[in-house]
C-alpha positions in Angstrom: 0.0 0.0 0.0 1.5 3.3 -1.0 2.0 6.0 1.7 1.2 9.6 1.1 3.3 12.4 2.6 1.5 15.7 2.8 3.8 18.7 3.3 2.2 21.8 4.7 4.0 25.0 3.7 3.0 26.9 6.9 4.2 24.1 9.1 7.6 23.9 7.3 8.0 27.7 7.6 7.1 27.5 11.2 9.6 24.7 11.8 12.4 26.6 10.0 11.6 29.8 11.9 11.6 28.0 15.3 14.8 26.2 14.4 16.6 29.4 13.4 15.5 31.0 16.7 16.5 28.0 18.9 19.7 27.0 17.2 22.0 29.8 18.5 20.8 29.5 22.1 21.1 25.7 22.0 24.6 25.9 20.4 25.7 28.2 23.2 24.3 25.9 25.8 26.1 22.9 24.2 29.5 24.7 24.2 29.0 25.6 27.9 28.1 22.0 28.7 31.2 20.7 26.8 33.6 23.0 28.6 32.1 22.1 32.0 32.3 18.4 31.2 35.9 18.7 29.9 37.0 20.6 33.1 35.5 17.9 35.2 37.2 15.1 33.2 40.6 16.8 33.5 40.1 17.1 37.3 39.0 13.5 37.7 41.9 12.3 35.5 44.4 14.3 37.6 43.0 12.8 40.8 43.1 9.3 39.3 46.7 9.8 38.2 47.7 10.4 41.8 48.3 14.1 41.7 47.9 15.4 45.2 46.9 19.1 45.7 49.8 20.9 47.3 49.0 24.6 46.5 45.3 24.2 45.5 45.7 25.9 42.1 45.2 22.9 39.8 42.0 21.5 41.3 40.6 24.9 42.2 41.0 26.3 38.7 39.3 23.2 37.1 36.5 23.1 39.7 35.6 26.8 39.0 35.2 25.9 35.3 32.9 23.1 36.2 30.4 25.7 37.4 31.3 28.7 35.1 33.0 28.0 31.7 35.6 30.3 30.3 34.4 31.8 27.0 36.3 33.7 24.3 33.1 34.6 22.4 29.5 33.5 22.3 30.2 30.3 20.4 33.7 29.4 21.6 35.5 28.7 24.9 38.3 26.8 26.5 39.4 24.9 29.6 42.2 26.7 31.4 44.8 24.4 32.8 47.4 25.9 35.2 50.9 25.5 33.8 52.1 23.2 36.6 49.3 20.8 35.6 50.8 20.7 32.1 54.3 20.3 33.5 53.1 17.4 35.7 51.7 15.7 32.6 54.5 16.3 30.1 57.7 16.4 32.2 60.6 14.0 31.7 61.6 11.8 34.7 64.4 13.7 36.5 66.2 14.1 39.8 65.2 17.0 42.1 68.0 18.1 44.5 67.0 19.5 47.9 69.3 22.5 47.8 66.5 25.1 48.4 64.3 25.4 51.5 61.2 25.4 49.4 62.1 22.0 47.9 62.8 20.6 51.4 59.4 21.8 52.6 57.7 20.2 49.6 59.4 16.9 50.2 58.4 16.9 53.9 54.7 17.9 53.1 54.2 15.8 50.0 56.4 12.8 50.7 56.9 12.8 54.5 60.7 12.9 54.0 63.1 14.6 56.3 64.9 16.3 53.4 67.9 17.5 55.3 69.1 13.9 55.5 68.7 13.4 51.7 70.3 14.8 48.6 67.1 14.8 46.5 64.4 12.7 45.1 63.6 11.2 41.6 60.3 12.4 40.2 58.3 11.1 37.2 55.4 12.5 35.2 51.7 11.8 35.9 50.1 11.6 32.5 46.4 12.6 32.8 45.6 15.0 30.0 45.4 12.4 27.2 43.4 10.1 29.4 40.8 12.8 30.0 40.7 13.7 26.3 39.9 10.1 25.5 36.8 10.3 27.8 35.9 13.7 26.4 36.0 12.5 22.7 33.8 9.5 23.5 31.2 11.6 25.2 31.4 14.6 22.7 29.4 12.9 19.9 26.8 11.7 22.3 26.3 15.2 23.7 26.1 16.8 20.3 23.6 14.3 19.0 21.4 14.6 22.1 21.4 18.4 21.8 20.6 18.3 18.1 17.7 16.0 18.7 16.4 18.2 21.5 16.7 21.3 19.2 14.8 19.7 16.3 12.1 18.3 18.6 11.6 21.7 20.2 11.4 23.4 16.7 8.7 20.9 15.6 6.3 22.1 18.3 
C-alpha cells in the first residue's frame, strides 16, 4: 500500500523559523556543557593519576570551570589548565635536588621525608591529560547528537 506524505507550507515555515530561533541558544548551551564536562574530566583524571593538591591551584581552577565555563566569544570557549598541571603531565623523569628550603618543605609535606638527610628525590610524570581527552571524545558525539535531537524536537512544536 503506498504511503502519502503531505507537506504543509505553513508548518515547514514554522519549523524553519523555530529552528533558526532555537539553534543559536542551544549551540551556546552545548558549548558551555562541553567546557564544563571537559573541566570535570581533567580534574578527575588528575585525581586518578595520583596528583595530590599541594597549593590548590590545579583542582581549584578546574573546579571553578565546572560551574562557570571560560568563554572567548558567544560560540567558543576553552578549559584553562594551570601551567604546573601541564608540567606534571609532560615532564621528563628527573632528579630534584634539595638545595633550596622550598624543595625541602615540599618533600616533607608531600612525601613525608626529612629532606635535610637526603640529597634529593627522583620524580616522574603523571600523564592525565590524554586520558581525560579520550573520555571527552567518547562523550562529545553523544552530547552533540542529544542536543541536536532536542533542538529539532523543540522546533517541531
